[in-house]
C-alpha positions as CSV (number, residue, x, y, z in Angstrom):
1,M,-0.1,-0.1,0.3
2,K,1.8,3.4,-1.6
3,K,1.7,5.7,1.3
4,T,0.0,9.3,1.4
5,A,1.8,12.5,2.4
6,R,1.1,12.9,5.6
7,Q,2.6,9.9,6.5
8,L,5.7,10.2,4.5
9,Q,6.0,13.7,6.4
10,K,5.5,12.3,10.0
11,E,8.4,9.4,9.3
12,Q,10.1,12.2,8.2
13,T,9.8,14.5,11.2
14,K,10.6,11.7,13.2
15,V,14.3,10.7,11.7
16,A,14.8,14.1,11.9
17,L,13.9,13.6,16.1
18,V,16.0,11.0,16.0
19,Q,19.1,13.1,14.5
20,A,19.0,15.9,16.0
21,A,18.4,13.7,19.1
22,Y,21.5,12.2,18.2
23,E,23.4,15.9,17.9
24,V,22.2,17.3,21.1
25,F,23.3,14.0,23.1
26,S,26.7,14.1,21.5
27,T,27.2,18.2,22.9
28,R,25.3,18.0,26.2
29,G,25.0,14.8,27.0
30,F,21.8,12.6,28.4
31,Q,20.9,13.7,32.1
32,A,21.5,17.6,30.4
33,T,19.0,17.6,27.1
34,R,15.4,18.7,27.8
35,M,12.7,17.3,25.2
36,A,12.2,21.5,23.7
37,D,16.1,21.1,23.2
38,I,15.3,18.5,21.1
39,A,12.8,20.4,19.6
40,K,14.5,24.0,18.8
41,A,17.0,21.8,17.2
42,A,14.9,19.6,14.8
43,G,13.2,22.9,14.2
44,V,9.5,21.8,15.3
45,S,7.3,23.0,18.1
46,H,7.9,20.9,22.2
47,G,4.4,19.0,21.3
48,T,6.1,17.4,17.6
49,V,7.5,15.2,19.8
50,F,5.3,14.4,22.1
51,L,3.8,13.0,19.6
52,H,6.5,10.6,18.0
53,F,7.6,9.7,21.6
54,S,5.5,9.8,25.0
55,T,8.6,10.4,26.9
56,Q,12.1,11.1,27.4
57,E,13.3,8.2,27.7
58,Q,11.0,6.6,25.2
59,L,13.2,8.9,22.4
60,V,16.7,8.4,24.4
61,A,16.2,4.3,23.8
62,E,15.1,5.0,20.4
63,V,18.7,6.9,19.5
64,I,20.4,5.0,21.3
65,E,19.6,2.4,19.4
66,A,19.9,3.5,16.3
67,Y,22.9,4.7,16.9
68,C,24.6,1.5,18.6
69,G,23.1,-0.2,15.5
70,E,24.9,1.6,13.0
71,I,28.4,0.9,15.4
72,V,27.4,-2.9,15.5
73,Q,27.0,-2.9,11.7
74,E,30.2,-1.0,10.3
75,T,31.6,-3.5,12.7
76,H,30.5,-6.5,11.6
77,Q,30.9,-5.0,7.5
78,S,34.6,-4.5,9.1
79,A,34.8,-7.5,10.5
80,S,33.7,-9.7,7.7
81,P,36.5,-10.5,5.7
82,P,38.5,-12.6,8.2
83,L,41.0,-9.4,10.6
84,S,43.9,-10.8,12.7
85,L,43.2,-9.1,15.8
86,R,45.3,-5.6,15.4
87,E,43.0,-5.2,12.4
88,F,40.2,-5.4,14.3
89,L,41.4,-3.3,17.0
90,D,42.1,-0.7,14.5
91,A,38.4,-1.3,12.9
92,H,37.0,-1.2,16.4
93,I,38.3,2.4,16.9
94,A,37.3,3.6,13.5
95,A,33.9,2.5,13.8
96,I,34.0,4.5,17.2
97,I,35.2,7.7,15.5
98,R,32.3,8.3,13.9
99,H,30.4,8.7,16.7
100,E,33.1,9.7,18.9
101,A,31.3,12.4,20.9
102,F,27.8,10.5,21.2
103,Y,29.6,7.3,21.8
104,T,31.5,9.3,24.9
105,R,28.5,10.0,26.0
106,L,27.6,6.6,26.6
107,V,30.3,6.2,28.2
108,I,29.8,8.3,31.1
109,E,26.5,8.5,31.1
110,N,24.5,5.0,30.7
111,R,24.5,3.7,34.3
112,L,22.6,6.7,34.1
113,L,19.9,5.9,31.1
114,P,16.5,3.8,31.3
115,Q,17.0,0.2,31.3
116,E,16.0,0.1,27.3
117,A,18.6,2.3,26.3
118,R,21.3,0.5,28.6
119,D,20.2,-3.1,26.5
120,A,21.0,-1.1,23.3
121,W,24.5,-0.3,24.7
122,I,25.1,-4.0,26.3
123,G,23.8,-5.2,22.8
124,L,26.8,-3.6,21.0
125,Q,29.0,-4.4,23.3
126,S,28.2,-8.5,23.2
127,A,28.7,-7.6,18.9
128,V,31.9,-5.8,19.2
129,S,33.4,-9.2,21.5
130,F,32.0,-11.8,19.2
131,H,34.3,-10.2,17.0
132,F,36.9,-9.9,19.6
133,S,36.9,-13.0,19.8
134,Q,36.8,-14.1,16.3
135,A,39.7,-12.2,15.7
136,L,41.2,-13.3,18.4
137,E,41.1,-17.1,17.8
138,R,42.0,-16.5,14.4
139,G,45.5,-14.4,14.8
140,P,49.2,-16.2,16.7
141,E,48.8,-13.9,19.1
142,G,45.7,-16.0,20.8
143,A,47.2,-19.3,20.6
144,G,47.8,-20.4,24.1
145,A,46.8,-17.3,26.1
146,E,46.4,-18.3,29.9
147,V,44.2,-14.7,30.5
148,P,40.9,-15.7,30.1
149,L,38.6,-14.8,26.7
150,S,36.5,-12.4,29.2
151,L,39.1,-10.2,30.4
152,L,41.1,-9.5,27.1
153,F,38.4,-8.3,25.5
154,N,37.1,-6.3,29.2
155,M,40.8,-4.9,29.5
156,W,40.6,-3.7,25.6
157,L,37.2,-2.3,26.5
158,G,38.2,-0.6,29.6
159,L,41.2,1.1,28.2
160,V,39.2,2.8,25.2
161,H,36.7,3.9,27.6
162,Y,39.2,5.7,29.9
163,Y,40.5,7.8,27.2
164,L,37.1,8.4,26.4
165,G,35.3,9.2,29.6
166,N,38.8,11.2,30.1
167,G,39.2,12.9,27.1
168,D,39.6,16.4,29.1
169,L,43.4,15.3,30.0
170,F,44.0,13.2,26.8
171,A,43.1,15.5,23.9
172,P,41.5,19.1,25.6
173,E,41.5,20.1,22.2
174,G,38.6,17.0,21.2
175,G,39.1,13.6,19.3
176,V,40.7,11.5,21.7
177,L,40.9,8.7,19.3
178,R,41.7,10.0,16.5
179,R,44.7,11.1,18.4
180,H,45.4,8.1,20.3
181,G,43.8,4.8,19.1
182,P,46.9,3.6,16.7
183,T,48.8,4.3,20.5
184,L,46.2,2.0,22.3
185,T,46.1,-0.8,20.0
186,E,49.9,-0.9,19.8
187,N,50.6,-1.0,23.1
188,Y,47.6,-3.1,24.1
189,M,48.9,-5.6,21.7
190,K,52.2,-5.5,22.7
191,L,50.5,-5.9,26.2
192,I,49.1,-9.5,25.8
193,Q,51.8,-10.6,23.4
194,E,54.0,-10.4,26.1
195,R,51.4,-12.1,28.8
196,R,52.0,-15.2,26.3
């Protein structure tokens, strides 16, 4: 059935609201953003936001699900050819860089988000963990590992998240992973290879 002009406009407005929310959340954070801020950024009335999202929690969850979904998709695509662990870590950094401001807000505020939003965040980390484990098992650096896979993954994620969460120290001008990503990958690889 063909959609009416009204239905298409409604869909376009919802997409614009999600995009505007993504941009505002990336800049201000989740806790400091009001629905009125998102309406203003999208160029719509405050009431229009509530026509599409009955609560701010619902909007937050949809935005996080959409953009975590993009990072998961980018991770799947980059990992589709067999990658070494180093190549995968570089690809993971690259996927985060495309959404670094938003991802950093998730790192900092994820414990304060509604459960539905946190579930999307956990889903993202699960997808990354899956590809991490495949890359680790393929490469020579994965042979004979004495450290559990889950700990190796959490060490990587902890390192990345620590740098992002403290970006004001590591890259006050912004772009933490552009500046430090290669160093993080290089030293993580040295760390796990020295432990084998």
